C-alpha positions in Angstrom: 87.5 115.0 89.2 91.2 115.8 89.3 92.1 118.2 86.6 95.5 117.7 84.9 97.2 121.1 84.8 100.4 119.9 83.3 101.1 122.0 80.2 102.3 119.2 78.0 99.9 116.5 78.9 98.6 114.8 75.8 95.3 112.9 75.9 95.7 109.4 74.6 92.8 110.0 72.3 94.8 112.5 70.3 97.5 110.1 69.5 97.4 108.6 66.1 96.2 105.0 65.7 99.7 104.0 64.7 100.7 104.4 68.3 98.3 101.7 69.4 99.6 98.2 69.0 97.6 96.2 66.6 97.7 93.0 68.6 97.9 91.9 72.2 101.6 91.0 71.9 104.4 93.1 70.7 107.8 91.6 70.1 111.1 93.4 70.8 113.5 94.2 68.0 115.1 90.7 68.4 111.9 88.7 67.8 113.3 85.2 68.0 115.4 84.9 71.2 117.8 82.0 71.1 119.9 80.2 73.7 123.3 81.9 74.1 125.1 78.8 72.7 123.0 78.7 69.6 123.6 82.4 68.9 127.3 82.0 69.2 127.6 78.9 67.1 126.0 80.5 64.0 128.5 81.5 61.3 128.8 85.2 60.7 126.8 86.6 57.7 128.9 89.0 55.7 127.2 92.4 55.1 125.3 92.6 51.9 126.9 94.9 49.4 125.2 98.2 49.1 125.6 100.8 46.3 128.2 103.4 47.2 127.0 107.0 47.8 127.7 109.3 45.0 130.0 111.6 46.9 133.7 112.5 46.6 134.4 112.1 50.3 133.1 113.0 53.7 133.1 116.6 54.6 135.3 117.9 57.4 132.2 118.5 59.5 131.0 115.0 59.0 134.3 113.5 59.8 134.3 115.5 63.1 131.2 113.6 64.1 133.0 110.3 64.4 136.1 109.1 66.0 139.1 108.0 64.0 138.7 104.4 65.4 135.1 104.3 64.1 136.1 105.5 60.7 138.9 102.9 60.4 136.6 100.1 61.6 133.9 101.0 59.1 136.4 101.1 56.3 137.7 97.7 57.2 134.5 95.8 58.0 131.6 97.8 56.5 133.1 99.5 53.5 130.0 98.8 51.4 127.6 100.2 53.9 126.5 103.8 53.1 126.8 106.4 55.9 123.0 106.8 56.0 122.6 103.1 56.6 125.3 103.0 59.2 123.6 105.8 61.1 120.2 104.0 61.0 119.6 102.7 64.5 117.5 99.8 63.1 120.4 98.7 60.9 122.7 98.8 63.9 120.3 96.6 65.9 119.8 94.1 63.1 123.5 93.8 62.5 124.7 93.3 66.1 127.8 91.2 66.6 126.5 88.0 68.3 128.5 85.0 67.1 131.9 83.6 67.8 132.7 83.7 64.1 132.0 87.5 64.0 134.0 88.2 67.2 136.8 86.1 66.0 136.9 88.0 62.7 137.0 91.4 64.4 139.0 90.7 67.6 142.1 88.7 68.5 140.3 86.7 71.2 142.1 85.8 74.3 142.1 82.2 75.6 139.6 83.2 78.4 137.3 85.0 75.9 137.4 82.1 73.4 136.7 79.5 76.1 133.7 81.5 77.2 132.3 81.7 73.7 132.6 77.9 73.0 130.9 74.9 74.5 127.6 76.0 76.0 128.3 79.7 75.7 128.0 82.4 78.4 125.0 82.6 80.7 124.2 86.1 79.4 123.7 86.5 75.6 126.3 88.4 73.5 125.2 91.4 71.5 127.3 94.4 70.5 126.2 97.1 68.0 128.7 97.6 65.1 129.1 101.2 66.3 130.1 100.1 69.8 132.3 97.4 68.4 134.2 100.1 66.6 135.3 101.5 69.9 136.8 98.2 71.1 140.5 97.4 70.9 141.1 94.5 68.5 144.2 93.3 70.2 144.0 94.3 73.9 141.6 92.0 75.8 142.1 94.2 78.9 140.8 97.3 77.2 138.1 98.7 79.5 135.2 98.9 76.9 136.1 95.4 75.6 135.9 93.9 79.1 132.4 95.3 79.6 130.8 93.5 76.6 133.0 90.5 75.6 132.5 87.5 77.9 135.3 85.6 79.7 135.2 82.3 81.6 135.3 84.3 84.8 131.6 84.8 84.4 131.1 81.1 85.2 132.8 81.4 88.6 130.5 82.1 91.5 131.8 83.7 94.7 130.2 83.6 98.2 127.4 86.1 98.5 126.6 86.3 94.8 123.1 85.6 93.5 121.2 85.7 90.3 118.8 88.2 91.8 120.9 89.9 94.5 118.5 92.9 94.8 115.5 90.7 95.5 113.5 92.2 92.7 111.5 89.0 92.2 110.2 89.3 95.8 109.1 92.9 95.3 107.3 92.3 92.1 103.5 92.3 92.4 103.2 91.8 88.6 105.5 90.4 85.9 108.0 93.1 85.0 106.9 95.5 87.7 109.0 96.2 90.9 107.5 98.1 93.8 110.3 98.6 96.3 109.8 102.2 97.4 106.4 103.6 98.6 106.1 106.4 96.0 107.7 104.9 92.9 107.9 101.8 90.8 110.2 100.2 88.3 108.5 99.1 85.1 110.6 96.6 83.0 109.2 97.4 79.5 111.1 94.6 77.8 114.2 92.4 78.2 116.1 93.4 75.0 119.2 95.6 74.9 121.2 96.5 71.8 124.4 95.8 73.6 124.7 93.5 76.7 126.9 94.6 79.6 128.6 91.6 81.2 128.0 92.9 84.7 124.2 93.4 84.2 122.1 93.3 87.3 119.3 91.6 85.4 121.5 89.1 83.5 119.0 86.4 84.8 116.3 87.8 82.4 117.8 90.1 79.7 118.0 88.8 76.2 116.0 85.7 77.0 112.6 86.7 75.6 111.0 86.4 79.1 109.7 90.0 79.3 107.9 91.0 76.1 106.5 94.5 75.7 103.0 93.1 75.2 100.0 95.4 75.4 98.2 93.0 77.8 101.1 92.8 80.3 101.9 96.5 80.2 98.3 97.5 80.6 98.1 95.4 83.8 101.1 97.2 85.1 99.6 100.6 84.2 96.3 99.6 85.9 98.3 98.7 89.0 100.0 102.1 89.0 96.6 103.9 88.4 95.1 102.1 91.4 97.7 103.3 93.8 97.7 107.1 94.2 100.9 107.0 96.4 102.9 106.2 93.2 104.2 109.5 91.9 107.3 108.4 90.0 107.6 105.6 87.3 111.0 104.5 86.0 111.0 102.7 82.7 113.8 100.2 82.3 114.4 96.7 81.1 116.3 95.8 78.9 116.4 99.2 77.2 113.1 101.0 76.6 114.6 103.1 73.8 115.1 100.0 71.7 111.3 100.1 71.2 110.0 101.9 68.1 108.8 105.4 68.7 105.1 104.4 68.5 105.4 101.5 70.9 107.3 103.7 73.5 104.7 106.5 73.1 101.9 104.0 73.8 103.4 103.5 77.3 104.3 107.1 77.9 100.9 108.3 76.8 99.0 106.0 79.2 101.3 106.8 82.1 100.9 110.5 81.6 97.1 110.2 81.8 97.4 109.0 85.4 96.9 112.2 87.5 99.1 111.1 90.4 102.1 110.1 88.2 104.2 113.3 88.5 107.5 112.2 86.9 108.4 109.6 84.3 112.0 108.5 84.1 113.7 106.3 81.4 116.8 104.3 82.1 118.9 103.7 79.0 122.4 103.0 77.7 121.5 103.9 74.2 123.4 107.2 74.0 126.6 105.3 74.8 126.1 102.1 72.7 123.5 103.2 70.1 123.6 107.0 69.8 122.0 106.7 66.3 118.7 105.9 68.1 118.4 109.5 69.4 116.7 111.0 66.4 114.9 114.4 66.0 111.6 112.4 65.6 112.1 110.5 68.8 113.0 113.7 70.7 109.9 115.5 69.4 107.8 112.7 70.7 109.5 112.5 74.1 109.1 116.2 74.8 105.3 115.9 74.7 105.4 113.8 77.9 107.3 116.2 80.3 108.2 116.1 83.1 110.4 113.4 81.7 113.9 112.6 83.0 116.6 110.2 81.7 119.1 108.1 83.6 121.9 107.3 81.2 124.6 104.7 81.7 128.1 105.8 80.9 131.0 103.7 82.2 134.2 105.1 80.7 135.4 108.3 79.0 136.0 106.4 75.8 132.2 106.2 75.4 132.0 110.0 75.3 132.4 110.2 71.5 131.1 112.8 69.1 128.1 110.6 68.4 127.3 110.4 72.1 127.7 114.1 72.4 125.2 114.7 69.5 122.7 112.3 71.1 122.9 114.0 74.5 122.7 117.4 72.9 119.4 116.5 71.2 118.0 115.2 74.5 119.2 118.1 76.6 117.9 120.7 74.0 114.5 119.1 74.4 114.5 120.0 78.0 115.1 116.4 79.3 117.3 116.4 82.4 120.1 113.9 82.0 121.9 112.0 84.8 124.5 109.3 84.5 124.5 106.2 86.7 128.0 104.7 86.5 128.9 101.3 87.8 132.3 101.0 89.5 134.2 98.2 87.7 137.6 96.8 88.5 140.1 97.4 85.8 137.6 99.6 83.9 137.0 102.8 85.8 138.3 102.2 89.3 140.9 105.0 89.4 140.6 108.7 90.2 142.1 109.8 86.8 139.7 107.7 84.8 136.7 108.7 86.8 137.7 112.4 86.8 138.0 112.2 83.0 134.6 110.5 82.8 132.7 113.0 84.9 134.3 116.0 83.2 133.3 114.6 79.8 129.8 114.0 81.1 129.5 117.6 82.3 130.6 118.8 78.9 127.8 116.7 77.4 125.3 118.2 79.9 124.9 114.9 81.7 125.0 115.2 85.5 127.1 112.5 87.2 124.4 111.2 89.5 125.2 107.8 91.0 128.4 105.8 91.3 127.2 102.3 92.0 129.1 99.6 93.7 128.8 96.6 91.4 125.9 94.4 92.4 127.0 90.9 93.5 125.4 89.0 90.6 126.5 85.5 89.9 129.9 85.6 88.2 130.7 89.3 88.9 133.7 88.8 91.2 136.2 89.9 88.5 134.4 93.2 88.2 133.8 94.1 91.8 136.2 96.3 93.7 136.4 96.8 97.4 134.1 99.5 98.8 137.2 101.3 100.0 138.3 101.7 96.4 135.0 103.6 95.7 135.5 105.8 98.7 139.0 106.6 97.5 137.5 107.8 94.2 135.0 110.0 95.9 137.8 111.5 98.1 139.8 112.1 94.9 136.9 114.0 93.3 135.4 116.0 96.1 137.2 119.3 96.4 139.3 118.6 93.3 136.5 119.2 90.8 133.1 120.8 90.5 130.5 119.7 93.0 128.1 118.9 90.2 130.7 116.5 88.9 130.9 114.4 92.0 128.3 111.5 92.0 126.8 109.9 95.1 128.5 106.6 95.8 125.8 104.0 96.6 125.3 100.3 97.2 122.0 98.8 96.1 121.6 96.7 99.2 121.3 92.9 98.6 118.0 91.6 99.6 115.9 94.6 98.5 117.1 97.2 101.0 117.4 99.9 98.3 120.1 102.3 97.5 122.3 103.2 100.5 124.8 106.1 100.2 128.2 104.9 101.3 129.4 107.3 104.0 130.4 106.9 107.7 126.8 107.3 108.8 125.6 104.2 106.9 128.6 101.9 107.4 127.9 100.0 110.7 130.9 97.7 110.6 131.9 94.3 109.3 131.2 90.7 110.0 133.8 88.5 108.3 134.0 89.6 104.7 130.6 91.3 104.8 130.1 95.1 105.1 127.1 96.0 107.3 125.0 98.9 106.0 122.1 100.9 107.4 119.4 101.9 104.9 116.8 104.7 104.9 114.5 102.7 107.2 117.2 101.8 109.7 117.4 98.2 108.5 120.8 96.4 108.5 122.0 94.8 105.2 125.1 92.9 104.3 127.2 93.5 101.2 129.8 90.8 100.3 132.8 93.2 100.1 135.8 92.3 97.9 139.1 92.5 99.8 141.2 95.3 98.8 144.2 94.1 96.7 
């Protein structure tokens, strides 16, 4: 029998019974998914008054942990919410901004935003944590962070080459919520819930719709599949966002994966440090470090996300020995310039997050307003390489439509063009087309 020599391996039998789900089905934090239109039609509920903390005022140290914009936002909209409650990640999730009435109260909505939020509502649900909402500009609809989370009518326009599942994940899924594209690794979609929904999400066809529940029965089948295939050495947990699960539910998954001898590495894909940094608690980190080797792929998009709260979250994770890498999506009008990207990668390095991938935006349906030309991405890499630390230069990749996998964009992989399509060669020598946006 294979003996597990990993120093931190924890037998599942040693985990407390609280880690084991009591029933076959577990619900995500948002237990009653609703159609987007229904969510947006509901009137906003004002925050319930809470007793004020018996303090004279925040200390200088505490004030340094938040941005001025966040403090002003809290003072205006959540004045009765104690700091302890504001910093409770569960409260942040439960009080996400989801309705037209809430958005209208906090933002001066543009005509295109308002139109997207009325009638049938956007295809992808709306959900923004109060913390992340505090980083948005109330008056500027073109502000980068606001564009990434507030819908516009442009989402309803489909360009040639776009698809609901451009990466072909459904065709490489042997079980619900499990994608087996590469020989030695799999993608396990733990749930479809995110605390904040990015408008350019690759999985906008499924996230926030209650279609992928973190049920014990479904996850156990996926774990059994992984156990039955010794070639699988690397498991990436994604979704939705795995860190929106409670500690015990997440540990249930990690514990069982760690018991599979041939699973060498577990990775977690998450945007929580950027949109819900309160989730990264000492208790969570103590649990995670028991399942090394554990890596995290974080999702930072713009330097405005690199706040004191995000720094604290990344510090907790890094101090626990978890290697952190950022997978940034190249977005038109958000981060598609050398100065903005240089500021982002420099801030990430200071937070001990390695800029790992710069993704060309996937051609999901309604993404044309976010997608740049590939040449724009190459220009950014040229503007970084040699002008900053090598560690700060991400690999520019296209996740090839049709399931070809990630292809680094460099002269060796670009075969040419056919009409408006860029021809790319992947790691197996296959040729794939990417619908390239014309440079403006």
